[in-house]
C-alpha positions as CSV (number, residue, x, y, z in Angstrom):
1,M,0.5,-1.2,-16.4
2,N,-2.1,0.3,-18.9
3,A,-3.3,-3.1,-20.0
4,A,-3.5,-4.3,-16.4
5,S,-5.4,-1.2,-15.5
6,R,-8.0,-1.8,-18.3
7,I,-8.4,-5.4,-17.2
8,L,-8.7,-4.4,-13.5
9,G,-11.2,-1.7,-14.4
10,R,-13.6,-4.3,-15.8
11,I,-13.6,-6.3,-12.6
12,G,-16.2,-5.2,-10.1
13,T,-15.9,-5.4,-6.3
14,R,-18.2,-8.4,-6.0
15,T,-16.4,-10.2,-8.7
16,M,-13.0,-9.6,-7.0
17,M,-14.4,-10.9,-3.7
18,A,-16.0,-13.9,-5.2
19,G,-12.9,-14.7,-7.1
20,A,-10.7,-14.4,-4.1
21,F,-13.0,-16.6,-2.1
22,A,-13.2,-19.2,-4.9
23,I,-9.4,-19.4,-5.3
24,G,-9.0,-19.8,-1.5
25,A,-11.6,-22.5,-1.4
26,G,-10.0,-24.3,-4.4
27,L,-6.6,-24.3,-2.7
28,A,-8.1,-25.7,0.5
29,A,-10.0,-28.4,-1.4
30,F,-6.8,-29.3,-3.3
31,A,-4.9,-29.8,-0.1
32,L,-7.7,-31.8,1.6
33,T,-8.1,-34.0,-1.5
34,A,-4.3,-34.6,-1.8
35,L,-3.6,-35.2,1.9
36,G,-6.9,-36.2,3.3
37,I,-9.4,-34.6,5.7
38,N,-7.0,-34.7,8.7
39,P,-4.8,-32.3,10.6
40,R,-2.0,-32.6,8.0
41,G,-4.3,-31.8,5.1
42,I,-5.9,-28.9,6.9
43,S,-2.5,-27.6,8.0
44,D,-1.3,-27.5,4.3
45,G,-4.6,-25.9,3.4
46,L,-3.9,-23.2,6.0
47,R,-0.5,-22.5,4.6
48,A,-1.8,-22.2,1.1
49,T,-4.8,-20.0,2.0
50,A,-2.6,-17.8,4.2
51,R,-0.3,-17.1,1.3
52,W,-3.1,-16.5,-1.1
53,S,-5.0,-14.1,1.1
54,F,-1.8,-12.2,1.7
55,L,-1.6,-11.1,-1.9
56,P,-4.8,-9.0,-2.1
57,F,-4.0,-7.7,1.3
58,W,-0.5,-6.6,0.1
59,L,-2.1,-4.8,-2.8
60,A,-4.5,-3.0,-0.4
61,Y,-1.6,-2.1,1.9
62,A,1.1,-1.1,-0.6
63,S,-0.8,0.4,-3.6
64,G,-1.4,3.8,-2.0
65,P,2.2,4.2,-0.8
66,A,3.5,3.0,-4.2
67,A,1.4,5.7,-6.0
68,G,2.7,8.3,-3.6
69,L,6.3,7.3,-4.1
70,F,6.4,6.4,-7.8
71,G,3.7,8.4,-9.4
72,S,0.6,8.0,-11.4
73,R,1.5,4.6,-13.0
74,F,0.3,3.0,-9.7
75,A,-2.8,5.2,-9.4
76,P,-5.2,2.6,-10.9
77,L,-4.1,0.2,-8.2
78,A,-4.4,2.8,-5.5
79,A,-7.9,3.6,-6.7
80,R,-8.9,-0.1,-6.0
81,V,-7.5,-0.3,-2.5
82,R,-11.0,-0.8,-1.0
83,D,-11.7,-3.7,-3.4
84,F,-8.4,-5.3,-2.7
85,G,-9.1,-5.1,1.0
86,L,-12.6,-6.7,0.6
87,A,-11.0,-9.4,-1.6
88,Y,-8.6,-10.1,1.2
89,A,-11.4,-10.4,3.7
90,A,-13.2,-12.8,1.4
91,A,-10.1,-15.0,1.0
92,Q,-9.4,-14.9,4.7
93,T,-12.8,-16.3,5.4
94,V,-11.7,-19.6,3.9
95,H,-8.5,-19.5,6.0
96,A,-10.6,-18.8,9.2
97,G,-12.9,-21.7,8.4
98,L,-9.9,-24.1,8.2
99,V,-8.6,-22.8,11.5
100,A,-12.0,-23.6,13.1
101,W,-12.1,-27.0,11.4
102,L,-8.6,-27.8,12.7
103,Y,-9.6,-27.0,16.2
104,A,-12.7,-29.1,15.9
105,I,-10.9,-32.3,14.9
106,S,-7.8,-31.9,17.1
107,P,-7.7,-33.7,20.4
108,K,-5.7,-30.8,21.9
109,P,-5.2,-27.2,20.8
110,P,-3.1,-27.3,17.6
111,V,-1.3,-24.0,18.4
112,P,-0.3,-22.1,21.5
113,F,-3.1,-20.0,23.1
114,A,-1.1,-16.8,22.5
115,T,-0.8,-17.6,18.8
116,L,-4.6,-18.2,18.6
117,I,-5.3,-14.8,20.3
118,F,-2.9,-13.1,17.9
119,F,-4.7,-14.6,14.9
120,L,-8.2,-13.8,16.3
121,V,-7.2,-10.1,16.9
122,G,-6.1,-10.0,13.2
123,L,-9.4,-11.6,12.2
124,F,-11.3,-8.9,14.2
125,W,-9.4,-6.2,12.4
126,T,-10.0,-7.8,9.0
127,Y,-13.8,-7.8,9.4
128,L,-13.9,-4.4,11.2
129,L,-12.0,-2.8,8.2
130,A,-14.4,-4.5,5.9
131,L,-17.4,-3.0,7.8
132,L,-15.7,0.4,7.7
133,S,-15.4,0.2,3.9
134,V,-19.2,0.4,3.7
135,K,-19.8,4.1,3.1
136,R,-23.1,4.2,5.0
137,I,-21.3,2.9,8.1
138,A,-18.2,5.0,7.8
139,S,-20.2,8.2,7.2
140,R,-21.9,7.8,10.6
141,L,-18.6,7.8,12.4
142,N,-16.0,10.5,13.0
143,S,-13.7,10.7,10.0
144,S,-10.6,10.9,12.1
145,L,-11.6,7.9,14.1
146,V,-12.3,5.9,10.9
147,W,-8.9,6.9,9.6
148,S,-7.1,5.9,12.8
149,L,-8.9,2.6,13.0
150,R,-7.9,1.8,9.4
151,Q,-4.3,2.7,10.1
152,I,-4.1,0.6,13.2
153,G,-5.9,-2.3,11.6
154,V,-3.8,-2.6,8.4
155,Q,-0.5,-2.3,10.4
156,Y,-1.6,-5.0,12.8
157,I,-2.6,-7.3,10.0
158,M,0.7,-6.7,8.2
159,L,2.5,-7.4,11.5
160,A,0.6,-10.7,11.8
161,F,1.6,-11.7,8.3
162,L,5.2,-10.7,8.9
163,R,5.3,-12.7,12.1
164,D,3.9,-15.8,10.4
165,F,6.2,-15.6,7.3
166,A,9.2,-15.0,9.6
167,L,8.6,-17.7,12.3
168,A,6.8,-20.5,10.5
169,P,9.7,-21.4,8.2
170,L,12.1,-21.7,11.1
171,R,10.4,-25.0,12.0
172,E,10.8,-26.4,8.5
173,D,13.5,-27.4,6.0
174,L,15.3,-25.2,3.6
175,G,12.9,-25.9,0.7
176,F,10.0,-24.7,2.8
177,Q,11.9,-21.6,3.9
178,L,12.5,-20.7,0.3
179,L,8.8,-20.9,-0.5
180,Y,8.1,-18.4,2.3
181,A,11.0,-16.0,1.5
182,P,9.1,-14.1,-1.3
183,F,6.2,-13.4,1.1
184,F,8.5,-12.3,3.9
185,L,10.3,-9.9,1.4
186,L,6.9,-8.5,0.2
187,C,6.1,-7.8,3.9
188,V,9.4,-5.9,4.3
189,A,9.0,-4.0,1.0
190,G,5.4,-3.0,1.8
191,I,6.4,-1.7,5.3
192,A,9.3,0.1,3.8
193,M,7.1,1.8,1.1
194,W,4.5,2.7,3.7
195,A,7.2,4.3,6.0
196,A,8.9,6.1,3.1
197,N,5.6,7.5,1.9
198,A,4.6,8.6,5.4
199,A,8.0,10.3,5.8
200,L,7.5,12.0,2.4
201,R,4.1,13.3,3.3
202,I,5.3,14.6,6.6
203,S,8.3,16.4,5.0
204,M,6.0,18.0,2.4
205,R,3.7,19.3,5.2
206,V,6.7,20.7,7.1
207,K,8.1,22.3,3.9
208,W,4.9,24.1,3.1
209,L,4.0,25.0,6.7
210,P,3.0,28.7,6.8
211,V,5.5,31.0,8.6
212,S,4.0,32.8,11.5
213,R,4.4,36.6,11.9
214,S,6.6,36.1,14.9
215,E,9.0,34.1,12.8
216,S,9.1,36.5,9.9
């Protein structure tokens, strides 16, 4: 973890964002080159970019709870939560571009309307959270409001990923399901750590709650 921390410390926010975008673009280009610029190629590009963008999001989501539960060894990751979130937003931009492209070339809507709305709401939260990561913007808003928006946003995005990784493989063969299994398990592990860390923080507050005079 120390070596990883040193390497991570040398990577700036902009570099992380540019790298996340470049990898996503590379995955999309590979899918389109291999399968052609058609719905099948774009669909495979969407699968690849969704799984890629999930990884920096998961680090943004789970690093804080991991540090709270398992101690300082995860503190370097928790300190870069903002950067991981911005890297996710950059990677997700490639994914969103492919979605728009797929709609542009498809004679009829490629996914149900409800699925599109679910995705667009997640995209809204993605870019809203990116805006709230800008200190000049966040400082002008009520801190409790910013905190609440961040919590709602990250939970919705995690729910969107969980839904995708749980439902998409059901329409495919076993090999495809096995490719999605690690991402589904990461979703479950991240949610479990977040819930456990929240429960721990609540229990600590209750434990150290001052006793009123009427109770003494």
